[in-house]
N, CA, C, O and CB atoms as a CASP TS submission, in Angstrom:
PFRMAT TS
TARGET T0000
AUTHOR 0000-0000-0000
METHOD Language model
MODEL 1
PARENT N/A
ATOM      1  N   UNK     1       2.813  13.587 -21.178  1.00  0.00           N
ATOM      2  CA  UNK     1       2.629  12.156 -21.022  1.00  0.00           C
ATOM      3  C   UNK     1       1.138  11.858 -20.887  1.00  0.00           C
ATOM      4  O   UNK     1       0.449  12.434 -20.045  1.00  0.00           O
ATOM      5  CB  UNK     1       3.416  11.626 -19.795  1.00  0.00           C
ATOM      6  N   UNK     2       0.662  10.966 -21.715  1.00  0.00           N
ATOM      7  CA  UNK     2      -0.747  10.572 -21.669  1.00  0.00           C
ATOM      8  C   UNK     2      -1.018   9.729 -20.426  1.00  0.00           C
ATOM      9  O   UNK     2      -0.234   8.851 -20.065  1.00  0.00           O
ATOM     10  CB  UNK     2      -1.138   9.792 -22.945  1.00  0.00           C
ATOM     11  N   UNK     3      -2.141  10.017 -19.787  1.00  0.00           N
ATOM     12  CA  UNK     3      -2.515   9.270 -18.591  1.00  0.00           C
ATOM     13  C   UNK     3      -3.235   8.007 -19.035  1.00  0.00           C
ATOM     14  O   UNK     3      -4.329   8.062 -19.596  1.00  0.00           O
ATOM     15  CB  UNK     3      -3.410  10.126 -17.634  1.00  0.00           C
ATOM     16  N   UNK     4      -2.615   6.891 -18.779  1.00  0.00           N
ATOM     17  CA  UNK     4      -3.202   5.597 -19.103  1.00  0.00           C
ATOM     18  C   UNK     4      -3.692   4.937 -17.820  1.00  0.00           C
ATOM     19  O   UNK     4      -3.361   5.377 -16.719  1.00  0.00           O
ATOM     20  CB  UNK     4      -2.178   4.688 -19.838  1.00  0.00           C
ATOM     21  N   UNK     5      -4.478   3.883 -17.969  1.00  0.00           N
ATOM     22  CA  UNK     5      -4.935   3.114 -16.804  1.00  0.00           C
ATOM     23  C   UNK     5      -3.723   2.604 -16.033  1.00  0.00           C
ATOM     24  O   UNK     5      -3.701   2.647 -14.803  1.00  0.00           O
ATOM     25  CB  UNK     5      -5.852   1.924 -17.237  1.00  0.00           C
ATOM     26  N   UNK     6      -2.720   2.123 -16.754  1.00  0.00           N
ATOM     27  CA  UNK     6      -1.528   1.590 -16.101  1.00  0.00           C
ATOM     28  C   UNK     6      -0.830   2.652 -15.256  1.00  0.00           C
ATOM     29  O   UNK     6      -0.470   2.404 -14.105  1.00  0.00           O
ATOM     30  CB  UNK     6      -0.563   1.035 -17.141  1.00  0.00           C
ATOM     31  N   UNK     7      -0.645   3.826 -15.834  1.00  0.00           N
ATOM     32  CA  UNK     7       0.043   4.919 -15.136  1.00  0.00           C
ATOM     33  C   UNK     7      -0.795   5.407 -13.950  1.00  0.00           C
ATOM     34  O   UNK     7      -0.260   5.654 -12.870  1.00  0.00           O
ATOM     35  CB  UNK     7       0.331   6.092 -16.110  1.00  0.00           C
ATOM     36  N   UNK     8      -2.092   5.544 -14.152  1.00  0.00           N
ATOM     37  CA  UNK     8      -2.964   5.985 -13.067  1.00  0.00           C
ATOM     38  C   UNK     8      -2.935   4.982 -11.914  1.00  0.00           C
ATOM     39  O   UNK     8      -2.874   5.375 -10.750  1.00  0.00           O
ATOM     40  CB  UNK     8      -4.407   6.174 -13.576  1.00  0.00           C
ATOM     41  N   UNK     9      -2.977   3.691 -12.236  1.00  0.00           N
ATOM     42  CA  UNK     9      -2.934   2.655 -11.207  1.00  0.00           C
ATOM     43  C   UNK     9      -1.610   2.696 -10.457  1.00  0.00           C
ATOM     44  O   UNK     9      -1.577   2.518  -9.240  1.00  0.00           O
ATOM     45  CB  UNK     9      -3.149   1.268 -11.828  1.00  0.00           C
ATOM     46  N   UNK    10      -0.531   2.928 -11.170  1.00  0.00           N
ATOM     47  CA  UNK    10       0.787   3.036 -10.535  1.00  0.00           C
ATOM     48  C   UNK    10       0.826   4.215  -9.559  1.00  0.00           C
ATOM     49  O   UNK    10       1.308   4.068  -8.436  1.00  0.00           O
ATOM     50  CB  UNK    10       1.890   3.195 -11.605  1.00  0.00           C
ATOM     51  N   UNK    11       0.331   5.365  -9.969  1.00  0.00           N
ATOM     52  CA  UNK    11       0.304   6.542  -9.106  1.00  0.00           C
ATOM     53  C   UNK    11      -0.599   6.324  -7.901  1.00  0.00           C
ATOM     54  O   UNK    11      -0.250   6.698  -6.781  1.00  0.00           O
ATOM     55  CB  UNK    11      -0.159   7.765  -9.890  1.00  0.00           C
ATOM     56  N   UNK    12      -1.753   5.723  -8.129  1.00  0.00           N
ATOM     57  CA  UNK    12      -2.686   5.434  -7.044  1.00  0.00           C
ATOM     58  C   UNK    12      -2.068   4.450  -6.049  1.00  0.00           C
ATOM     59  O   UNK    12      -2.225   4.607  -4.838  1.00  0.00           O
ATOM     60  CB  UNK    12      -4.005   4.870  -7.606  1.00  0.00           C
ATOM     61  N   UNK    13      -1.379   3.453  -6.552  1.00  0.00           N
ATOM     62  CA  UNK    13      -0.697   2.467  -5.720  1.00  0.00           C
ATOM     63  C   UNK    13       0.295   3.148  -4.781  1.00  0.00           C
ATOM     64  O   UNK    13       0.348   2.834  -3.592  1.00  0.00           O
ATOM     65  CB  UNK    13       0.024   1.430  -6.596  1.00  0.00           C
ATOM     66  N   UNK    14       1.070   4.070  -5.312  1.00  0.00           N
ATOM     67  CA  UNK    14       2.050   4.800  -4.503  1.00  0.00           C
ATOM     68  C   UNK    14       1.359   5.646  -3.433  1.00  0.00           C
ATOM     69  O   UNK    14       1.799   5.675  -2.283  1.00  0.00           O
ATOM     70  CB  UNK    14       2.924   5.694  -5.399  1.00  0.00           C
ATOM     71  N   UNK    15       0.278   6.332  -3.809  1.00  0.00           N
ATOM     72  CA  UNK    15      -0.456   7.181  -2.862  1.00  0.00           C
ATOM     73  C   UNK    15      -1.076   6.354  -1.740  1.00  0.00           C
ATOM     74  O   UNK    15      -1.013   6.742  -0.574  1.00  0.00           O
ATOM     75  CB  UNK    15      -1.549   7.973  -3.591  1.00  0.00           C
ATOM     76  N   UNK    16      -1.671   5.221  -2.087  1.00  0.00           N
ATOM     77  CA  UNK    16      -2.292   4.358  -1.076  1.00  0.00           C
ATOM     78  C   UNK    16      -1.255   3.896  -0.071  1.00  0.00           C
ATOM     79  O   UNK    16      -1.503   3.922   1.134  1.00  0.00           O
ATOM     80  CB  UNK    16      -2.972   3.144  -1.734  1.00  0.00           C
ATOM     81  N   UNK    17      -0.087   3.469  -0.560  1.00  0.00           N
ATOM     82  CA  UNK    17       0.949   2.976   0.336  1.00  0.00           C
ATOM     83  C   UNK    17       1.452   4.091   1.253  1.00  0.00           C
ATOM     84  O   UNK    17       1.632   3.868   2.450  1.00  0.00           O
ATOM     85  CB  UNK    17       2.111   2.384  -0.468  1.00  0.00           C
ATOM     86  N   UNK    18       1.678   5.269   0.714  1.00  0.00           N
ATOM     87  CA  UNK    18       2.143   6.396   1.526  1.00  0.00           C
ATOM     88  C   UNK    18       1.101   6.779   2.579  1.00  0.00           C
ATOM     89  O   UNK    18       1.453   7.041   3.729  1.00  0.00           O
ATOM     90  CB  UNK    18       2.459   7.608   0.629  1.00  0.00           C
ATOM     91  N   UNK    19      -0.166   6.813   2.199  1.00  0.00           N
ATOM     92  CA  UNK    19      -1.233   7.142   3.140  1.00  0.00           C
ATOM     93  C   UNK    19      -1.321   6.092   4.244  1.00  0.00           C
ATOM     94  O   UNK    19      -1.473   6.439   5.415  1.00  0.00           O
ATOM     95  CB  UNK    19      -2.578   7.258   2.409  1.00  0.00           C
ATOM     96  N   UNK    20      -1.228   4.829   3.887  1.00  0.00           N
ATOM     97  CA  UNK    20      -1.285   3.755   4.882  1.00  0.00           C
ATOM     98  C   UNK    20      -0.122   3.862   5.863  1.00  0.00           C
ATOM     99  O   UNK    20      -0.305   3.673   7.065  1.00  0.00           O
ATOM    100  CB  UNK    20      -1.270   2.381   4.192  1.00  0.00           C
ATOM    101  N   UNK    21       1.078   4.166   5.354  1.00  0.00           N
ATOM    102  CA  UNK    21       2.238   4.333   6.245  1.00  0.00           C
ATOM    103  C   UNK    21       2.051   5.518   7.180  1.00  0.00           C
ATOM    104  O   UNK    21       2.361   5.426   8.368  1.00  0.00           O
ATOM    105  CB  UNK    21       3.522   4.516   5.426  1.00  0.00           C
ATOM    106  N   UNK    22       1.547   6.628   6.656  1.00  0.00           N
ATOM    107  CA  UNK    22       1.301   7.809   7.488  1.00  0.00           C
ATOM    108  C   UNK    22       0.291   7.502   8.586  1.00  0.00           C
ATOM    109  O   UNK    22       0.486   7.886   9.739  1.00  0.00           O
ATOM    110  CB  UNK    22       0.803   8.978   6.628  1.00  0.00           C
ATOM    111  N   UNK    23      -0.782   6.813   8.230  1.00  0.00           N
ATOM    112  CA  UNK    23      -1.808   6.476   9.218  1.00  0.00           C
ATOM    113  C   UNK    23      -1.262   5.506  10.262  1.00  0.00           C
ATOM    114  O   UNK    23      -1.582   5.626  11.445  1.00  0.00           O
ATOM    115  CB  UNK    23      -3.039   5.870   8.528  1.00  0.00           C
ATOM    116  N   UNK    24      -0.446   4.552   9.839  1.00  0.00           N
ATOM    117  CA  UNK    24       0.160   3.604  10.773  1.00  0.00           C
ATOM    118  C   UNK    24       0.995   4.355  11.802  1.00  0.00           C
ATOM    119  O   UNK    24       0.919   4.072  12.998  1.00  0.00           O
ATOM    120  CB  UNK    24       1.030   2.568  10.022  1.00  0.00           C
ATOM    121  N   UNK    25       1.782   5.301  11.340  1.00  0.00           N
ATOM    122  CA  UNK    25       2.624   6.090  12.243  1.00  0.00           C
ATOM    123  C   UNK    25       1.780   7.005  13.138  1.00  0.00           C
ATOM    124  O   UNK    25       2.040   7.131  14.335  1.00  0.00           O
ATOM    125  CB  UNK    25       3.629   6.925  11.436  1.00  0.00           C
ATOM    126  N   UNK    26       0.772   7.638  12.543  1.00  0.00           N
ATOM    127  CA  UNK    26      -0.085   8.569  13.286  1.00  0.00           C
ATOM    128  C   UNK    26      -0.803   7.873  14.447  1.00  0.00           C
ATOM    129  O   UNK    26      -0.949   8.449  15.525  1.00  0.00           O
ATOM    130  CB  UNK    26      -1.115   9.205  12.343  1.00  0.00           C
ATOM    131  N   UNK    27      -1.243   6.650  14.225  1.00  0.00           N
ATOM    132  CA  UNK    27      -2.006   5.931  15.238  1.00  0.00           C
ATOM    133  C   UNK    27      -1.147   4.970  16.062  1.00  0.00           C
ATOM    134  O   UNK    27      -1.672   4.214  16.878  1.00  0.00           O
ATOM    135  CB  UNK    27      -3.125   5.168  14.580  1.00  0.00           C
ATOM    136  N   UNK    28       0.174   4.999  15.850  1.00  0.00           N
ATOM    137  CA  UNK    28       1.083   4.192  16.653  1.00  0.00           C
ATOM    138  C   UNK    28       0.948   2.692  16.449  1.00  0.00           C
ATOM    139  O   UNK    28       1.185   1.914  17.373  1.00  0.00           O
ATOM    140  CB  UNK    28       0.875   4.500  18.077  1.00  0.00           C
ATOM    141  N   UNK    29       0.570   2.286  15.253  1.00  0.00           N
ATOM    142  CA  UNK    29       0.400   0.866  14.965  1.00  0.00           C
ATOM    143  C   UNK    29       1.714   0.286  14.440  1.00  0.00           C
ATOM    144  O   UNK    29       1.821  -0.090  13.273  1.00  0.00           O
ATOM    145  CB  UNK    29      -0.743   0.646  13.941  1.00  0.00           C
ATOM    146  N   UNK    30       2.698   0.221  15.317  1.00  0.00           N
ATOM    147  CA  UNK    30       4.046  -0.172  14.917  1.00  0.00           C
ATOM    148  C   UNK    30       4.139  -1.626  14.459  1.00  0.00           C
ATOM    149  O   UNK    30       5.055  -1.984  13.719  1.00  0.00           O
ATOM    150  CB  UNK    30       4.996   0.053  16.059  1.00  0.00           C
ATOM    151  N   UNK    31       3.199  -2.462  14.894  1.00  0.00           N
ATOM    152  CA  UNK    31       3.223  -3.872  14.504  1.00  0.00           C
ATOM    153  C   UNK    31       2.487  -4.131  13.182  1.00  0.00           C
ATOM    154  O   UNK    31       2.506  -5.250  12.668  1.00  0.00           O
ATOM    155  CB  UNK    31       2.607  -4.717  15.605  1.00  0.00           C
ATOM    156  N   UNK    32       1.847  -3.104  12.642  1.00  0.00           N
ATOM    157  CA  UNK    32       1.068  -3.270  11.419  1.00  0.00           C
ATOM    158  C   UNK    32       1.989  -3.452  10.219  1.00  0.00           C
ATOM    159  O   UNK    32       2.914  -2.669  10.006  1.00  0.00           O
ATOM    160  CB  UNK    32       0.142  -2.066  11.200  1.00  0.00           C
ATOM    161  N   UNK    33       1.722  -4.493   9.444  1.00  0.00           N
ATOM    162  CA  UNK    33       2.457  -4.763   8.212  1.00  0.00           C
ATOM    163  C   UNK    33       1.510  -4.487   7.050  1.00  0.00           C
ATOM    164  O   UNK    33       0.384  -4.983   7.023  1.00  0.00           O
ATOM    165  CB  UNK    33       3.005  -6.242   8.172  1.00  0.00           C
ATOM    166  N   UNK    34       1.977  -3.694   6.094  1.00  0.00           N
ATOM    167  CA  UNK    34       1.175  -3.322   4.932  1.00  0.00           C
ATOM    168  C   UNK    34       1.776  -3.997   3.705  1.00  0.00           C
ATOM    169  O   UNK    34       2.925  -3.745   3.345  1.00  0.00           O
ATOM    170  CB  UNK    34       1.119  -1.765   4.749  1.00  0.00           C
ATOM    171  N   UNK    35       0.989  -4.855   3.070  1.00  0.00           N
ATOM    172  CA  UNK    35       1.429  -5.519   1.847  1.00  0.00           C
ATOM    173  C   UNK    35       0.487  -5.138   0.719  1.00  0.00           C
ATOM    174  O   UNK    35      -0.733  -5.183   0.875  1.00  0.00           O
ATOM    175  CB  UNK    35       1.479  -7.063   2.029  1.00  0.00           C
ATOM    176  N   UNK    36       1.056  -4.765  -0.407  1.00  0.00           N
ATOM    177  CA  UNK    36       0.255  -4.425  -1.576  1.00  0.00           C
ATOM    178  C   UNK    36       0.677  -5.305  -2.730  1.00  0.00           C
ATOM    179  O   UNK    36       1.860  -5.564  -2.948  1.00  0.00           O
ATOM    180  CB  UNK    36       0.401  -2.931  -1.944  1.00  0.00           C
ATOM    181  N   UNK    37      -0.319  -5.755  -3.457  1.00  0.00           N
ATOM    182  CA  UNK    37      -0.098  -6.531  -4.675  1.00  0.00           C
ATOM    183  C   UNK    37      -0.829  -5.790  -5.779  1.00  0.00           C
ATOM    184  O   UNK    37      -2.054  -5.676  -5.752  1.00  0.00           O
ATOM    185  CB  UNK    37      -0.603  -8.033  -4.536  1.00  0.00           C
ATOM    186  N   UNK    38      -0.089  -5.292  -6.737  1.00  0.00           N
ATOM    187  CA  UNK    38      -0.694  -4.446  -7.762  1.00  0.00           C
ATOM    188  C   UNK    38      -0.455  -5.016  -9.153  1.00  0.00           C
ATOM    189  O   UNK    38       0.607  -5.559  -9.455  1.00  0.00           O
ATOM    190  CB  UNK    38      -0.142  -3.024  -7.675  1.00  0.00           C
ATOM    191  N   UNK    39      -1.475  -4.874  -9.985  1.00  0.00           N
ATOM    192  CA  UNK    39      -1.367  -5.233 -11.387  1.00  0.00           C
ATOM    193  C   UNK    39      -1.782  -3.998 -12.178  1.00  0.00           C
ATOM    194  O   UNK    39      -2.971  -3.730 -12.347  1.00  0.00           O
ATOM    195  CB  UNK    39      -2.254  -6.493 -11.748  1.00  0.00           C
ATOM    196  N   UNK    40      -0.811  -3.264 -12.652  1.00  0.00           N
ATOM    197  CA  UNK    40      -1.087  -1.994 -13.315  1.00  0.00           C
ATOM    198  C   UNK    40      -1.856  -2.181 -14.618  1.00  0.00           C
ATOM    199  O   UNK    40      -2.682  -1.340 -14.969  1.00  0.00           O
ATOM    200  CB  UNK    40       0.208  -1.259 -13.585  1.00  0.00           C
ATOM    201  N   UNK    41      -1.600  -3.254 -15.329  1.00  0.00           N
ATOM    202  CA  UNK    41      -2.270  -3.491 -16.608  1.00  0.00           C
ATOM    203  C   UNK    41      -3.767  -3.691 -16.398  1.00  0.00           C
ATOM    204  O   UNK    41      -4.579  -3.185 -17.174  1.00  0.00           O
ATOM    205  CB  UNK    41      -1.664  -4.715 -17.319  1.00  0.00           C
ATOM    206  N   UNK    42      -4.134  -4.429 -15.348  1.00  0.00           N
ATOM    207  CA  UNK    42      -5.541  -4.693 -15.066  1.00  0.00           C
ATOM    208  C   UNK    42      -6.182  -3.639 -14.173  1.00  0.00           C
ATOM    209  O   UNK    42      -7.389  -3.681 -13.936  1.00  0.00           O
ATOM    210  CB  UNK    42      -5.683  -6.040 -14.426  1.00  0.00           C
ATOM    211  N   UNK    43      -5.388  -2.694 -13.675  1.00  0.00           N
ATOM    212  CA  UNK    43      -5.926  -1.653 -12.808  1.00  0.00           C
ATOM    213  C   UNK    43      -6.346  -2.188 -11.452  1.00  0.00           C
ATOM    214  O   UNK    43      -7.322  -1.717 -10.868  1.00  0.00           O
ATOM    215  CB  UNK    43      -7.098  -0.986 -13.471  1.00  0.00           C
ATOM    216  N   UNK    44      -5.609  -3.176 -10.949  1.00  0.00           N
ATOM    217  CA  UNK    44      -5.999  -3.839  -9.706  1.00  0.00           C
ATOM    218  C   UNK    44      -4.941  -3.600  -8.622  1.00  0.00           C
ATOM    219  O   UNK    44      -3.745  -3.786  -8.847  1.00  0.00           O
ATOM    220  CB  UNK    44      -6.201  -5.358  -9.940  1.00  0.00           C
ATOM    221  N   UNK    45      -5.415  -3.181  -7.441  1.00  0.00           N
ATOM    222  CA  UNK    45      -4.542  -2.984  -6.279  1.00  0.00           C
ATOM    223  C   UNK    45      -5.177  -3.723  -5.111  1.00  0.00           C
ATOM    224  O   UNK    45      -6.331  -3.474  -4.764  1.00  0.00           O
ATOM    225  CB  UNK    45      -4.337  -1.449  -5.948  1.00  0.00           C
ATOM    226  N   UNK    46      -4.423  -4.627  -4.511  1.00  0.00           N
ATOM    227  CA  UNK    46      -4.893  -5.365  -3.344  1.00  0.00           C
ATOM    228  C   UNK    46      -4.016  -4.968  -2.165  1.00  0.00           C
ATOM    229  O   UNK    46      -2.790  -5.048  -2.241  1.00  0.00           O
ATOM    230  CB  UNK    46      -4.857  -6.918  -3.587  1.00  0.00           C
ATOM    231  N   UNK    47      -4.648  -4.540  -1.073  1.00  0.00           N
ATOM    232  CA  UNK    47      -3.933  -4.158   0.130  1.00  0.00           C
ATOM    233  C   UNK    47      -4.267  -5.171   1.217  1.00  0.00           C
ATOM    234  O   UNK    47      -5.435  -5.400   1.530  1.00  0.00           O
ATOM    235  CB  UNK    47      -4.299  -2.706   0.572  1.00  0.00           C
ATOM    236  N   UNK    48      -3.232  -5.773   1.785  1.00  0.00           N
ATOM    237  CA  UNK    48      -3.420  -6.727   2.874  1.00  0.00           C
ATOM    238  C   UNK    48      -2.727  -6.189   4.113  1.00  0.00           C
ATOM    239  O   UNK    48      -1.553  -5.820   4.072  1.00  0.00           O
ATOM    240  CB  UNK    48      -2.870  -8.136   2.496  1.00  0.00           C
ATOM    241  N   UNK    49      -3.459  -6.148   5.208  1.00  0.00           N
ATOM    242  CA  UNK    49      -2.917  -5.682   6.477  1.00  0.00           C
ATOM    243  C   UNK    49      -2.795  -6.873   7.419  1.00  0.00           C
ATOM    244  O   UNK    49      -3.682  -7.723   7.487  1.00  0.00           O
ATOM    245  CB  UNK    49      -3.812  -4.568   7.098  1.00  0.00           C
ATOM    246  N   UNK    50      -1.694  -6.917   8.136  1.00  0.00           N
ATOM    247  CA  UNK    50      -1.499  -7.965   9.131  1.00  0.00           C
ATOM    248  C   UNK    50      -0.703  -7.375  10.283  1.00  0.00           C
ATOM    249  O   UNK    50      -0.184  -6.262  10.200  1.00  0.00           O
ATOM    250  CB  UNK    50      -0.773  -9.211   8.520  1.00  0.00           C
ATOM    251  N   UNK    51      -0.620  -8.138  11.350  1.00  0.00           N
ATOM    252  CA  UNK    51       0.123  -7.684  12.517  1.00  0.00           C
ATOM    253  C   UNK    51       1.356  -8.554  12.681  1.00  0.00           C
ATOM    254  O   UNK    51       1.286  -9.783  12.639  1.00  0.00           O
ATOM    255  CB  UNK    51      -0.757  -7.722  13.795  1.00  0.00           C
ATOM    256  N   UNK    52       2.485  -7.890  12.869  1.00  0.00           N
ATOM    257  CA  UNK    52       3.739  -8.585  13.065  1.00  0.00           C
ATOM    258  C   UNK    52       3.687  -9.344  14.395  1.00  0.00           C
ATOM    259  O   UNK    52       3.243  -8.805  15.409  1.00  0.00           O
ATOM    260  CB  UNK    52       4.932  -7.593  13.033  1.00  0.00           C
ATOM    261  N   UNK    53       4.139 -10.582  14.379  1.00  0.00           N
ATOM    262  CA  UNK    53       4.167 -11.402  15.586  1.00  0.00           C
ATOM    263  C   UNK    53       5.287 -10.963  16.510  1.00  0.00           C
ATOM    264  O   UNK    53       6.242 -10.317  16.080  1.00  0.00           O
ATOM    265  CB  UNK    53       4.328 -12.878  15.228  1.00  0.00           C
ATOM    266  N   UNK    54       5.167 -11.312  17.771  1.00  0.00           N
ATOM    267  CA  UNK    54       6.230 -11.005  18.740  1.00  0.00           C
ATOM    268  C   UNK    54       7.523 -11.652  18.262  1.00  0.00           C
ATOM    269  O   UNK    54       7.527 -12.782  17.774  1.00  0.00           O
ATOM    270  CB  UNK    54       5.855 -11.509  20.181  1.00  0.00           C
ATOM    271  N   UNK    55       8.616 -10.917  18.410  1.00  0.00           N
ATOM    272  CA  UNK    55       9.922 -11.429  18.020  1.00  0.00           C
ATOM    273  C   UNK    55      10.300 -11.133  16.592  1.00  0.00           C
ATOM    274  O   UNK    55      11.478 -11.236  16.249  1.00  0.00           O
ATOM    275  CB  UNK    55       9.965 -12.880  18.232  1.00  0.00           C
ATOM    276  N   UNK    56       9.352 -10.766  15.733  1.00  0.00           N
ATOM    277  CA  UNK    56       9.648 -10.403  14.354  1.00  0.00           C
ATOM    278  C   UNK    56      10.019  -8.927  14.307  1.00  0.00           C
ATOM    279  O   UNK    56       9.416  -8.107  14.999  1.00  0.00           O
ATOM    280  CB  UNK    56       8.440 -10.703  13.420  1.00  0.00           C
ATOM    281  N   UNK    57      10.963  -8.609  13.530  1.00  0.00           N
ATOM    282  CA  UNK    57      11.367  -7.201  13.354  1.00  0.00           C
ATOM    283  C   UNK    57      11.257  -6.819  11.925  1.00  0.00           C
ATOM    284  O   UNK    57      11.550  -5.679  11.566  1.00  0.00           O
ATOM    285  CB  UNK    57      12.790  -6.956  13.847  1.00  0.00           C
TER
END
């Protein structure tokens, strides 16, 4: 399979999300919400971090 920008961005997107989840767990940041918006065609990955409010699950 040829490595294209789209495929590379998709793989990178998955790795970033997994790493962020691991770090969240490692540092006990249970209220941290990780949102990613990715456009594989343009090679763009946006990661937004926020904190869950009290009462939200």
